N, C-alpha and C positions, 0 to 999 in steps of 0.2 A: 290367902293372900299373898303368901310367899310364893306359890306356883304361878299365879296370875303377872306379878309383877315383871318376872323374867321373861315370860311368854310376850308380854305387852311390849317389854323393851326390844325383843327380836322380831316382832311385827313392826314395830315402829322403824327399827334399824332396816328391816327388808323393804319397807316402803320408801324410805329416804333413799336409799341406794337404788333402787327400782325407778323412782322419780328421777335422780340425778343422771342415771343411764338413758334414761327415755328422752331426756331432753337433748342429749347428744345425738340421737337419730333424727334424720331429716323427715320434717312432717309432709312435705308435698314432693312429687316426682320432679326431676330437673331434666330439662331438654336442651340441645345446643339451640342456639339462636339460629334463625334462617332456614330451619328446615322447612318450614310452611311457606317461606319467601319464594316466590318463582319468579322475579323479576331478574332478567339476566344482568349480568355486570356491565358497567358502561364500556363501550366499545372505545379503546385508545387506538388511535391511527400510528403506525410507526413513523418516527422521524427520519424523513428522507433526506435531510439536509446534508449529512455525510455522504451519501451516494452522489448527490448533485455536486458535491464539492470535488468529489474524487473525478466526477466525469469532467468538470471543467479543467481541473489540473491536468488530466490525461489528454484533453484536447490541446491545451496549450504547449505541453511536451512534445505532442505529435507535431504542432506547427513549426516549433522551433527545431525539431529533427529534420522536418521537410526542409526548411530554410537552409539549414546545415548542407543537406544533400544536394540542394540546388546550387549552392556555392562551392560545392567539392570541386568542380572543374576548375574554377578560378582558383582556388588553392592549390591544385595540383601543378596549374602552370606557374603560379608565382614560387611553388617550391623549385620547380624544374628550372626557373629562370635563376634562381639562388645557386642551384647546383652547378648550372653552366657558367656562371661568373666564377665559381670557386675552381672549377676545372681550368678555367683559363688562367688562373694564378697558379695553378700546379698542386691545388690542395686535393687530399684524400677525401673524396665524397661518397665512397663506396656504402658507407653506413646510412647515410642520408638517403641515397639512391635506391637502397633495397628497402628501407622504410617507405619510401615514396611509391614504389612499384607494388608493395604489399598492400598499401593504402588503396591505390588506384585499381588494383584488381578486385576489392572487395565492394567497390561502390555498386556496380550494377546488382548484386545479391542484395545489398542493403537496400537499394531503391526498390527492388522488386518485393521486399518483405514490408517495406513502408506503405507501399501503393495500396495494400489490401486495407489498410486503415481508412481510407478515403470513403469506401462505401459503407463502413461501420459508423462513421461519423454522419454521413448523408442521411442514412436510414434513422439514426438514432431511435433505435427500438426500446421502448420501455419510457421513452422522454417526449416531451412535446417539444415544439418549436423553440421554446424559451428555456430549455434544458431542465425543466421541473418532471419530477417521475410521475407517470400515469399508471405504470405496471411496475411494481417493485421487483418482482422476479426478473422479468425482462430486462429491466434497467440494469440490476446486479449482472446478469450475463452479458450484456452490451459492454458495460465497464470492464469485466473480466476479459472481454475478447480484444478491445482496444489496448489494454494493458499488456496482454499477450503480443500483439502487434509491435508494441514498443520494445518488449523484450527480445522478440525475433530479429528486430531491426539490429538491436545493439548486439546480439549475438553474431549476427552476419558481418557485423564491423569488426569482431573478434579482437578488438583492443588496438587494432592498426593505427587509427587516430592519435591515440596517446602515445604509441611507439614513435610514429611520426614527429610529433610534437617534440618528444624528448630528444630524439636524435637531432633535429634542427637546434634545440636549445643547447644541447652539448656541442654541436658543430659550432654555434656562434660564440659560446663560451672560450672554445679552444682557439678560435681564429679571430679574435676581437683584434680590432685594429691597434697596432702597438705591441701586442704580444706575438703575434705569429708575422714577423718581417720577411721571413723567407719561406719560400714553400719547401714541402718535405721533399727529399730526394729518396728515389728508391734504390 
């Protein structure tokens, strides 16, 4: 009996350890969900509202730019009248005249760069007549083309409008009534 008892304890301990170890192992095989699922994922259409908004904004900027270019002749005439009046008073208008000449010289190039945008807007490739995207890739290319026209027009102006505006503002501040009572003498 003395040999049976320790052997029985060993067998019981072995079965107990084996049973606990066996319960830790998975009984069934596991697989990833959806392997046998053949339904395609739902198709989500891209949101085109951002492209449509950019298209509208670019057209508005193009229109304002065109209005300013159309009024450039009137602006040049008004600035020239200001210069002529100042010259009659004997004031130095050389900076304003130089800025006006530079501004007037770039208007034809800016107008030529601006005019290319008219065909882009009239064709509105990738957009329907209401400005809604019908072909995303083409619409993106159309928006990029119009934005490039705006950049080219601004580049053709070369900052001359701002220089002229600053020159006129500086001239007016210098020659306000009461500040410059006598003309500058050379």
